[in-house]
C-alpha positions, -999 to +999 in steps of 0.1 A: +505+539+731+503+502+741+484+479+719+451+468+733+446+430+738+415+431+715+437+441+686+460+411+692+434+384+696+433+373+660+471+370+660+470+350+692+444+326+678+464+320+646+495+314+666+479+289+690+464+270+660+500+265+647+515+258+681+531+223+680+532+221+717+495+228+723+476+199+738+444+186+724+422+204+750+435+237+737+432+229+701+397+216+704+385+251+715+397+264+682+370+244+663+345+270+675+332+294+648+345+323+669+381+312+661+377+326+626+407+320+603+425+301+631+400+273+626+410+268+591+448+269+600+442+242+627+422+218+603+442+223+571+477+233+579+493+212+606+495+177+621+467+169+646+463+148+676+438+119+672+413+136+694+412+166+673+410+146+641+379+128+656+363+160+664+370+176+630+355+145+612+324+148+634+321+186+633+287+200+623+302+226+600+310+212+566+337+239+562+357+223+590+353+188+576+363+201+541+393+218+554+403+185+572+401+166+539+427+190+524+453+187+552+485+172+538+496+162+573+466+138+578+470+102+569+448+091+540+429+066+562+417+096+584+407+117+554+389+087+540+366+087+570+347+115+552+343+098+519+305+092+525+300+127+541+265+142+534+280+173+518+293+170+483+321+196+489+335+175+517+334+144+494+351+164+467+377+174+492+386+138+499+387+131+461+408+160+452+433+153+479+455+174+501+469+210+493+496+214+485+499+180+469+527+161+485+556+152+463+552+116+475+515+113+472+499+087+494+469+067+480+435+065+496+425+031+509+408+008+484+373+010+500+374+048+496+386+046+460+359+021+452+332+042+468+341+074+450+345+057+416+311+039+418+289+064+436+257+071+417+239+099+437+243+135+426+257+161+448+233+169+477+234+207+471+235+205+433+270+219+433+288+187+421+276+154+407+291+120+417+307+119+382+324+153+388+337+141+422+350+109+406+368+130+379+385+150+408+397+117+422+411+104+389+432+136+385+444+137+422+473+112+420+457+092+448+450+061+427+480+038+424+485+016+393+483-015+415+447-006+424+438-004+388+453-037+381+434-053+410+402-038+397+404-057+364+388-087+381+365-068+405+329-079+409+316-044+400+314-038+362+320+000+367+355-008+382+365-032+355+355-005+329+377+020+348+406-004+351+405-011+313+411+026+303+448+024+300+443-001+271+477+002+256+494-010+288+472-041+292+484-075+283+468-095+255+452-119+281+437-088+300+423-074+268+407-107+257+391-111+291+376-077+290+363-082+254+347-114+266+334-100+299+300-113+309+286-077+314+276-059+282+288-024+295+323-038+302+324-054+267+312-023+251+339-002+268+366-027+258+354-027+222+356+011+222+391+010+235+400-017+210+390+006+182+420+027+190+440-001+173+419-001+142+434+023+116+401+025+096+381+033+128+404+060+137+405+075+102+367+077+103+369+093+138+396+118+131+383+154+132+391+176+102+401+206+123+426+210+151+412+200+185+421+179+215+406+148+201+423+151+168+457+155+185+449+126+208+444+103+179+474+115+160+497+110+191+483+078+205+463+056+182+467+034+151+466+054+119+457+044+083+482+048+055+462+077+042+463+096+076+500+089+079+508+103+045+486+134+051+504+140+085+538+136+069+529+164+046+517+186+074+546+203+095+521+207+124+513+170+124+547+155+121+557+160+157+526+141+168+533+113+143+569+111+155+558+099+190+528+077+180+536+041+189+518+029+158+536+049+133+551+026+107+589+021+103+592+037+069+574+068+082+598+069+112+627+068+090+614+098+071+606+116+103+641+109+116+654+132+088+629+159+093+641+196+091+626+202+126+650+190+153+620+186+177+606+160+154+638+141+152+643+142+190+609+126+193+618+098+169+650+094+189+629+088+220+610+059+205+612+024+221+610+006+187+639+022+169+660-002+148+698-002+153+705+017+121+681+045+127+694+048+163+730+051+152+720+077+126+702+098+153+731+094+177+752+114+152+725+140+145+738+176+141+715+187+169+727+182+204+694+173+220+687+148+193+721+132+198+717+131+235+681+117+234+694+088+212+727+082+230+714+080+266+693+049+259+711+022+239+688-005+224+669-025+234+647-003+255+610-004+266+583+022+263+582+026+301+619+033+302+616+057+273+589+076+291+609+079+322+639+095+303+615+118+283+605+133+316+641+140+326+647+155+291+618+180+296+628+215+307+607+214+339+617+178+349+625+188+385+603+219+390+570+206+376+556+200+410+538+168+400+532+144+428+547+109+424+525+078+427+531+044+415+520+045+377+502+018+358+534+006+343+570+016+351+605+004+345+617-024+369+641-019+397+670-035+378+668-008+351+669+019+377+699+002+393+717+002+360+707+039+355+722+048+389+757+037+379+754+049+343+778+076+328+747+093+313+735+120+336+700+118+323+698+082+334+712+090+368+685+116+372+659+092+363+673+067+389+673+094+416+635+096+414+631+059+420+619+057+457+628+020+460+664+024+450+685+006+476+707+024+502+741+017+486+730+035+454+713+063+473+747+069+489+764+069+455+739+094+440+741+117+471+776+122+460+769+127+423+788+156+406+755+166+389+735+190+412+702+180+395+708+143+404+712+153+441+682+176+441+660+149+426+673+123+452+665+149+479+629+154+468+620+119+459+639+093+479+630+085+516+667+076+524+682+108+510+708+123+534+697+153+553+726+174+539+714+171+503+678+178+514+688+210+531+709+219+500+679+214+478+657+236+501+682+264+499+687+261+461+652+254+450+626+279+463+598+263+442+603+230+459+601+242+496+565+235+501+572+198+494+606+197+513+591+213+544+567+183+545+596+159+548+610+147+581+644+144+564+648+182+562+671+192+590+655+214+617+687+218+638+722+228+631+711+257+610+730+285+627+750+292+596+719+302+578+706+328+602+720+356+580+710+341+547+697+366+521+665+345+514+639+351+540+625+317+537+659+302+545+663+325+575+629+315+588+639+278+587+670+287+606+652+309+631+630+279+641+662+258+650+655+247+686+691+237+692+704+273+696+714+299+698+681+318+705+675+339+673+671+372+691+684+393+663+657+379+639+629+391+661+632+425+643+638+409+608+620+429+580+603+398+569+571+388+589+577+350+583+612+353+597+599+372+628+572+347+634+596+318+632+620+335+656+593+344+681+581+307+681+615+294+689+614+275+723+648+287+732+634+322+740+629+329+778+593+329+791+596+367+798+607+374+763+578+354+749+554+374+771+568+406+758+565+394+723+529+385+728+521+422+733+538+433+700+517+429+668+549+423+648+556+392+669+523+382+687+514+354+663+548+337+664+549+341+702+515+324+705+529+295+685+559+291+709+557+255+722+573+267+754+540+283+765+522+260+790+486+249+784+473+272+811+488+302+793+474+291+759+439+287+775+443+322+789+450+336+754+419+318+740+399+333+770+411+367+761+398+362+726+364+352+739+366+316+728+343+294+749+358+266+770 
């Protein structure tokens, strides 16, 4: 029995919403509430013409506006148009950023950041306060370190307070200026931050029982002699002490000989090691400890050590963390040296430097270490298409990020049509350079069938037939070869008003 058109309308709507060839006039119709789930696909999942972006920003339904704020294809300046939206969930959408978070996160414009960080009104519906929305922004990776540095001299005290939070990264001149700030709230905040370098103050503040605040003090802040001695006697505290930048040299020497190799490795990662201790750890019986010491000869900076620490972690590539300019990072010369180093961990760190020059990008693209090539593919805008495709095939967990990149090849994929992984077959099925993927129209995976049915190489008659089959109707409606008049007809069939 043939399928009735009414049973296919939802599939058609979803397909048209994803159709890259659909003109603005067609897409605007999908902003109607009758479009159902297709409306969210349109606003949240794809690139949009300016006319559609304008309509989404001005839409009366806050759900449409909120979906638009989470669209990773929309430029930050467009999402920032909703930063003063009357609905708190829309403002929170701007603050929390797109989903999925892009690997190369793009910051919001300064005026949007300033508004969200200084807003005082509570959420209009009582769902979220201004402070909660600001917290979303701080954890969204949309605030670059350069913005924080600029805000140290901003006329608004709240922004000077915010910019002073990474106290340990500030210069002595910046700290002195904050401690002498004309506004009492800024001075008070700076004084609280300065307490972190006062061993007696931290001893008085240290909770007796394990909690986040206790570990934060033991890892990050100045410690009194009494706290250091007590921590050295506690196996659970020695790892924290080993990484604390304020730990005294004699304590570091004792920790470098700890029975736990994790503690010794953490000492080996310190920026303030003396030559004798570094040499001792470079000969440690544990391979990870030896490696951590050896990969970074002295002298080295804290920022350089943190960059290598990330590469030494087990999930260095697959953590999914977006990248945005940090408050402090190694300079380009260090990354250049890493790119030509014999140490693979340093080359991996260099591969994630998005400003590495083209000659070193070409060098790393030929690196014998697969992880170096994969990192380059994910992080560098000049990474060759071949290694981006290789990373897509080899790293399923990175595909949401790689699919967002223009460097991922969309043609020349015929050799992948029979790949065992359906996500790889789906990428190949969308190849508009041929041949038409007719054999994948009956693939057992729905994503592959959808991609094959959307391939513009299919004949118009074939697409019309596919539109009547529930297994391929959504993909066929997404086929960019369909003319606007046919797309309008599909929306008419679904009862969408013109």
